[in-house]
LUMGUNU-280015 format. One record per atom (N, C-alpha, C): residue number from 1; atom name; residue in one letter; y, x, z. Coordinates in steps of 0.2 Angstrom, whole numbers. Layout:
<node k="NUM" a="CA" r="a" yy="Y" xx="X" zz="Z"/>
...
//
This chain:
<node k="1" a="N" r="m" yy="-5" xx="3" zz="2"/>
<node k="1" a="CA" r="m" yy="0" xx="0" zz="-1"/>
<node k="1" a="C" r="m" yy="5" xx="4" zz="-1"/>
<node k="2" a="N" r="a" yy="12" xx="0" zz="-4"/>
<node k="2" a="CA" r="a" yy="17" xx="5" zz="0"/>
<node k="2" a="C" r="a" yy="24" xx="1" zz="0"/>
<node k="3" a="N" r="i" yy="29" xx="3" zz="1"/>
<node k="3" a="CA" r="i" yy="33" xx="0" zz="2"/>
<node k="3" a="C" r="i" yy="40" xx="-1" zz="-2"/>
<node k="4" a="N" r="s" yy="44" xx="-8" zz="-4"/>
<node k="4" a="CA" r="s" yy="51" xx="-7" zz="-5"/>
<node k="4" a="C" r="s" yy="55" xx="-8" zz="-6"/>
<node k="5" a="N" r="y" yy="59" xx="-7" zz="-5"/>
<node k="5" a="CA" r="y" yy="66" xx="-5" zz="-3"/>
<node k="5" a="C" r="y" yy="69" xx="-12" zz="-8"/>
<node k="6" a="N" r="i" yy="68" xx="-13" zz="-13"/>
<node k="6" a="CA" r="i" yy="73" xx="-18" zz="-19"/>
<node k="6" a="C" r="i" yy="77" xx="-22" zz="-16"/>
<node k="7" a="N" r="k" yy="72" xx="-26" zz="-10"/>
<node k="7" a="CA" r="k" yy="74" xx="-31" zz="-8"/>
<node k="7" a="C" r="k" yy="83" xx="-28" zz="-5"/>
<node k="8" a="N" r="l" yy="84" xx="-24" zz="1"/>
<node k="8" a="CA" r="l" yy="90" xx="-20" zz="3"/>
<node k="8" a="C" r="l" yy="96" xx="-19" zz="-4"/>
<node k="9" a="N" r="w" yy="93" xx="-17" zz="-9"/>
<node k="9" a="CA" r="w" yy="98" xx="-16" zz="-13"/>
<node k="9" a="C" r="w" yy="100" xx="-19" zz="-17"/>
<node k="10" a="N" r="k" yy="98" xx="-28" zz="-19"/>
<node k="10" a="CA" r="k" yy="102" xx="-31" zz="-20"/>
<node k="10" a="C" r="k" yy="101" xx="-36" zz="-13"/>
<node k="11" a="N" r="l" yy="103" xx="-35" zz="-12"/>
<node k="11" a="CA" r="l" yy="108" xx="-39" zz="-5"/>
<node k="11" a="C" r="l" yy="111" xx="-34" zz="0"/>
<node k="12" a="N" r="l" yy="113" xx="-29" zz="-2"/>
<node k="12" a="CA" r="l" yy="120" xx="-24" zz="-3"/>
<node k="12" a="C" r="l" yy="123" xx="-29" zz="-12"/>
<node k="13" a="N" r="l" yy="120" xx="-26" zz="-18"/>
<node k="13" a="CA" r="l" yy="125" xx="-29" zz="-20"/>
<node k="13" a="C" r="l" yy="126" xx="-36" zz="-20"/>
<node k="14" a="N" r="d" yy="122" xx="-42" zz="-17"/>
<node k="14" a="CA" r="d" yy="127" xx="-46" zz="-15"/>
<node k="14" a="C" r="d" yy="132" xx="-47" zz="-10"/>
<node k="15" a="N" r="k" yy="130" xx="-44" zz="-5"/>
<node k="15" a="CA" r="k" yy="138" xx="-43" zz="0"/>
<node k="15" a="C" r="k" yy="144" xx="-39" zz="-1"/>
<node k="16" a="N" r="k" yy="144" xx="-37" zz="-10"/>
<node k="16" a="CA" r="k" yy="147" xx="-31" zz="-12"/>
<node k="16" a="C" r="k" yy="148" xx="-25" zz="-7"/>
<node k="17" a="N" r="l" yy="142" xx="-24" zz="-5"/>
<node k="17" a="CA" r="l" yy="142" xx="-17" zz="-3"/>
<node k="17" a="C" r="l" yy="138" xx="-10" zz="-6"/>
<node k="18" a="N" r="k" yy="141" xx="-5" zz="-2"/>
<node k="18" a="CA" r="k" yy="136" xx="1" zz="-3"/>
<node k="18" a="C" r="k" yy="132" xx="2" zz="-1"/>
<node k="19" a="N" r="k" yy="127" xx="9" zz="-5"/>
<node k="19" a="CA" r="k" yy="122" xx="13" zz="-1"/>
<node k="19" a="C" r="k" yy="127" xx="15" zz="5"/>
<node k="20" a="N" r="t" yy="133" xx="18" zz="4"/>
<node k="20" a="CA" r="t" yy="137" xx="25" zz="7"/>
<node k="20" a="C" r="t" yy="140" xx="19" zz="12"/>
<node k="21" a="N" r="d" yy="141" xx="12" zz="13"/>
<node k="21" a="CA" r="d" yy="144" xx="7" zz="18"/>
<node k="21" a="C" r="d" yy="137" xx="6" zz="21"/>
<node k="22" a="N" r="l" yy="131" xx="6" zz="20"/>
<node k="22" a="CA" r="l" yy="126" xx="4" zz="25"/>
<node k="22" a="C" r="l" yy="127" xx="11" zz="32"/>
<node k="23" a="N" r="l" yy="127" xx="16" zz="30"/>
<node k="23" a="CA" r="l" yy="127" xx="21" zz="31"/>
<node k="23" a="C" r="l" yy="133" xx="23" zz="40"/>
<node k="24" a="N" r="s" yy="137" xx="18" zz="40"/>
<node k="24" a="CA" r="s" yy="140" xx="18" zz="42"/>
<node k="24" a="C" r="s" yy="140" xx="8" zz="47"/>
<node k="25" a="N" r="l" yy="138" xx="2" zz="43"/>
<node k="25" a="CA" r="l" yy="136" xx="-1" zz="48"/>
<node k="25" a="C" r="l" yy="128" xx="-3" zz="51"/>
<node k="26" a="N" r="a" yy="126" xx="1" zz="52"/>
<node k="26" a="CA" r="a" yy="120" xx="-1" zz="52"/>
<node k="26" a="C" r="a" yy="118" xx="7" zz="58"/>
<node k="27" a="N" r="d" yy="123" xx="12" zz="59"/>
<node k="27" a="CA" r="d" yy="122" xx="19" zz="61"/>
<node k="27" a="C" r="d" yy="117" xx="24" zz="57"/>
<node k="28" a="N" r="i" yy="114" xx="23" zz="52"/>
<node k="28" a="CA" r="i" yy="110" xx="25" zz="52"/>
<node k="28" a="C" r="i" yy="113" xx="34" zz="45"/>
<node k="29" a="N" r="s" yy="109" xx="38" zz="48"/>
<node k="29" a="CA" r="s" yy="108" xx="44" zz="44"/>
<node k="29" a="C" r="s" yy="109" xx="46" zz="35"/>
<node k="30" a="N" r="t" yy="108" xx="50" zz="31"/>
<node k="30" a="CA" r="t" yy="111" xx="54" zz="23"/>
<node k="30" a="C" r="t" yy="105" xx="53" zz="25"/>
<node k="31" a="N" r="t" yy="101" xx="58" zz="29"/>
<node k="31" a="CA" r="t" yy="94" xx="55" zz="29"/>
<node k="31" a="C" r="t" yy="89" xx="50" zz="28"/>
<node k="32" a="N" r="t" yy="90" xx="47" zz="32"/>
<node k="32" a="CA" r="t" yy="86" xx="38" zz="33"/>
<node k="32" a="C" r="t" yy="89" xx="36" zz="27"/>
<node k="33" a="N" r="l" yy="95" xx="35" zz="23"/>
<node k="33" a="CA" r="l" yy="97" xx="34" zz="19"/>
<node k="33" a="C" r="l" yy="92" xx="36" zz="13"/>
<node k="34" a="N" r="a" yy="91" xx="43" zz="13"/>
<node k="34" a="CA" r="a" yy="89" xx="45" zz="7"/>
<node k="34" a="C" r="a" yy="80" xx="43" zz="5"/>
<node k="35" a="N" r="k" yy="76" xx="43" zz="11"/>
<node k="35" a="CA" r="k" yy="70" xx="41" zz="11"/>
<node k="35" a="C" r="k" yy="72" xx="31" zz="10"/>
<node k="36" a="N" r="l" yy="75" xx="28" zz="14"/>
<node k="36" a="CA" r="l" yy="75" xx="19" zz="8"/>
<node k="36" a="C" r="l" yy="77" xx="23" zz="1"/>
<node k="37" a="N" r="s" yy="82" xx="27" zz="-3"/>
<node k="37" a="CA" r="s" yy="79" xx="28" zz="-8"/>
<node k="37" a="C" r="s" yy="75" xx="28" zz="-11"/>
<node k="38" a="N" r="k" yy="70" xx="30" zz="-7"/>
<node k="38" a="CA" r="k" yy="65" xx="35" zz="-11"/>
<node k="38" a="C" r="k" yy="59" xx="32" zz="-9"/>
<node k="39" a="N" r="d" yy="61" xx="25" zz="-6"/>
<node k="39" a="CA" r="d" yy="55" xx="21" zz="-5"/>
<node k="39" a="C" r="d" yy="50" xx="23" zz="3"/>
<node k="40" a="N" r="q" yy="53" xx="26" zz="4"/>
<node k="40" a="CA" r="q" yy="49" xx="31" zz="10"/>
<node k="40" a="C" r="q" yy="49" xx="26" zz="15"/>
<node k="41" a="N" r="p" yy="41" xx="28" zz="22"/>
<node k="41" a="CA" r="p" yy="43" xx="24" zz="25"/>
<node k="41" a="C" r="p" yy="48" xx="26" zz="33"/>
<node k="42" a="N" r="v" yy="53" xx="20" zz="36"/>
<node k="42" a="CA" r="v" yy="58" xx="24" zz="41"/>
<node k="42" a="C" r="v" yy="53" xx="19" zz="46"/>
<node k="43" a="N" r="s" yy="57" xx="18" zz="52"/>
<node k="43" a="CA" r="s" yy="55" xx="18" zz="60"/>
<node k="43" a="C" r="s" yy="58" xx="14" zz="59"/>
<node k="44" a="N" r="m" yy="57" xx="8" zz="61"/>
<node k="44" a="CA" r="m" yy="58" xx="-1" zz="66"/>
<node k="44" a="C" r="m" yy="64" xx="-2" zz="67"/>
<node k="45" a="N" r="e" yy="64" xx="6" zz="72"/>
<node k="45" a="CA" r="e" yy="70" xx="4" zz="76"/>
<node k="45" a="C" r="e" yy="77" xx="5" zz="70"/>
<node k="46" a="N" r="v" yy="77" xx="8" zz="64"/>
<node k="46" a="CA" r="v" yy="83" xx="10" zz="59"/>
<node k="46" a="C" r="v" yy="83" xx="2" zz="54"/>
<node k="47" a="N" r="m" yy="74" xx="2" zz="53"/>
<node k="47" a="CA" r="m" yy="74" xx="-9" zz="51"/>
<node k="47" a="C" r="m" yy="79" xx="-12" zz="56"/>
<node k="48" a="N" r="g" yy="80" xx="-11" zz="62"/>
<node k="48" a="CA" r="g" yy="82" xx="-18" zz="66"/>
<node k="48" a="C" r="g" yy="89" xx="-19" zz="66"/>
<node k="49" a="N" r="r" yy="93" xx="-11" zz="66"/>
<node k="49" a="CA" r="r" yy="99" xx="-10" zz="64"/>
<node k="49" a="C" r="r" yy="101" xx="-13" zz="59"/>
<node k="50" a="N" r="i" yy="96" xx="-10" zz="53"/>
<node k="50" a="CA" r="i" yy="99" xx="-13" zz="46"/>
<node k="50" a="C" r="i" yy="100" xx="-24" zz="46"/>
<node k="51" a="N" r="c" yy="94" xx="-25" zz="49"/>
<node k="51" a="CA" r="c" yy="93" xx="-31" zz="48"/>
<node k="51" a="C" r="c" yy="100" xx="-33" zz="53"/>
<node k="52" a="N" r="n" yy="100" xx="-31" zz="58"/>
<node k="52" a="CA" r="n" yy="103" xx="-34" zz="63"/>
<node k="52" a="C" r="n" yy="113" xx="-33" zz="60"/>
<node k="53" a="N" r="a" yy="112" xx="-29" zz="56"/>
<node k="53" a="CA" r="a" yy="118" xx="-26" zz="54"/>
<node k="53" a="C" r="a" yy="123" xx="-30" zz="46"/>
<node k="54" a="N" r="l" yy="116" xx="-33" zz="43"/>
<node k="54" a="CA" r="l" yy="118" xx="-37" zz="36"/>
<node k="54" a="C" r="l" yy="114" xx="-42" zz="41"/>
<node k="55" a="N" r="s" yy="114" xx="-48" zz="46"/>
<node k="55" a="CA" r="s" yy="113" xx="-50" zz="47"/>
<node k="55" a="C" r="s" yy="108" xx="-52" zz="43"/>
<node k="56" a="N" r="c" yy="105" xx="-52" zz="44"/>
<node k="56" a="CA" r="c" yy="97" xx="-55" zz="38"/>
<node k="56" a="C" r="c" yy="90" xx="-53" zz="45"/>
<node k="57" a="N" r="d" yy="83" xx="-54" zz="39"/>
<node k="57" a="CA" r="d" yy="75" xx="-52" zz="44"/>
<node k="57" a="C" r="d" yy="75" xx="-46" zz="36"/>
<node k="58" a="N" r="i" yy="67" xx="-43" zz="42"/>
<node k="58" a="CA" r="i" yy="65" xx="-40" zz="41"/>
<node k="58" a="C" r="i" yy="63" xx="-41" zz="31"/>
<node k="59" a="N" r="g" yy="62" xx="-46" zz="33"/>
<node k="59" a="CA" r="g" yy="60" xx="-49" zz="26"/>
<node k="59" a="C" r="g" yy="62" xx="-51" zz="20"/>
<node k="60" a="N" r="d" yy="69" xx="-49" zz="22"/>
<node k="60" a="CA" r="d" yy="76" xx="-49" zz="18"/>
<node k="60" a="C" r="d" yy="78" xx="-42" zz="15"/>
<node k="61" a="N" r="v" yy="74" xx="-36" zz="17"/>
<node k="61" a="CA" r="v" yy="75" xx="-32" zz="13"/>
<node k="61" a="C" r="v" yy="70" xx="-25" zz="15"/>
<node k="62" a="N" r="m" yy="65" xx="-26" zz="16"/>
<node k="62" a="CA" r="m" yy="59" xx="-23" zz="11"/>
<node k="62" a="C" r="m" yy="53" xx="-29" zz="11"/>
<node k="63" a="N" r="e" yy="46" xx="-22" zz="8"/>
<node k="63" a="CA" r="e" yy="40" xx="-30" zz="8"/>
<node k="63" a="C" r="e" yy="36" xx="-23" zz="3"/>
<node k="64" a="N" r="i" yy="30" xx="-28" zz="6"/>
<node k="64" a="CA" r="i" yy="23" xx="-19" zz="8"/>
<node k="64" a="C" r="i" yy="23" xx="-25" zz="-2"/>
<node k="65" a="N" r="v" yy="20" xx="-15" zz="-3"/>
<node k="65" a="CA" r="v" yy="17" xx="-17" zz="-11"/>
<node k="65" a="C" r="v" yy="10" xx="-13" zz="-12"/>
<node k="66" a="N" r="p" yy="5" xx="-20" zz="-14"/>
<node k="66" a="CA" r="p" yy="0" xx="-17" zz="-16"/>
<node k="66" a="C" r="p" yy="1" xx="-15" zz="-19"/>
<node k="67" a="N" r="n" yy="-7" xx="-7" zz="-21"/>
<node k="67" a="CA" r="n" yy="-4" xx="-1" zz="-27"/>
<node k="67" a="C" r="n" yy="-8" xx="-6" zz="-31"/>
<node k="68" a="N" r="q" yy="-9" xx="-2" zz="-35"/>
<node k="68" a="CA" r="q" yy="-13" xx="-4" zz="-43"/>
<node k="68" a="C" r="q" yy="-20" xx="-6" zz="-45"/>
<node k="69" a="N" r="n" yy="-22" xx="2" zz="-37"/>
<node k="69" a="CA" r="n" yy="-29" xx="2" zz="-36"/>
<node k="69" a="C" r="n" yy="-33" xx="-3" zz="-34"/>
<node k="70" a="N" r="e" yy="-31" xx="-5" zz="-30"/>
<node k="70" a="CA" r="e" yy="-32" xx="-12" zz="-26"/>
<node k="70" a="C" r="e" yy="-30" xx="-18" zz="-29"/>
<node k="71" a="N" r="g" yy="-39" xx="-20" zz="-23"/>
<node k="71" a="CA" r="g" yy="-39" xx="-28" zz="-29"/>
<node k="71" a="C" r="g" yy="-34" xx="-31" zz="-24"/>
//
């Protein structure tokens, strides 16, 4: 399984925010932003801060997608 943050990027667009705005809004580091941009896992604490900053639920910003070779 893989993680996708495409919903996060769409939500930022809908709210007319940039990725860099997320740094200050959610108090995350540039390293964490880089991980998000590469669809790499981040801590639940970080996801909670992002959800709090954007007034949304975790399912609004990420999803788990099955690998193509999984049934």
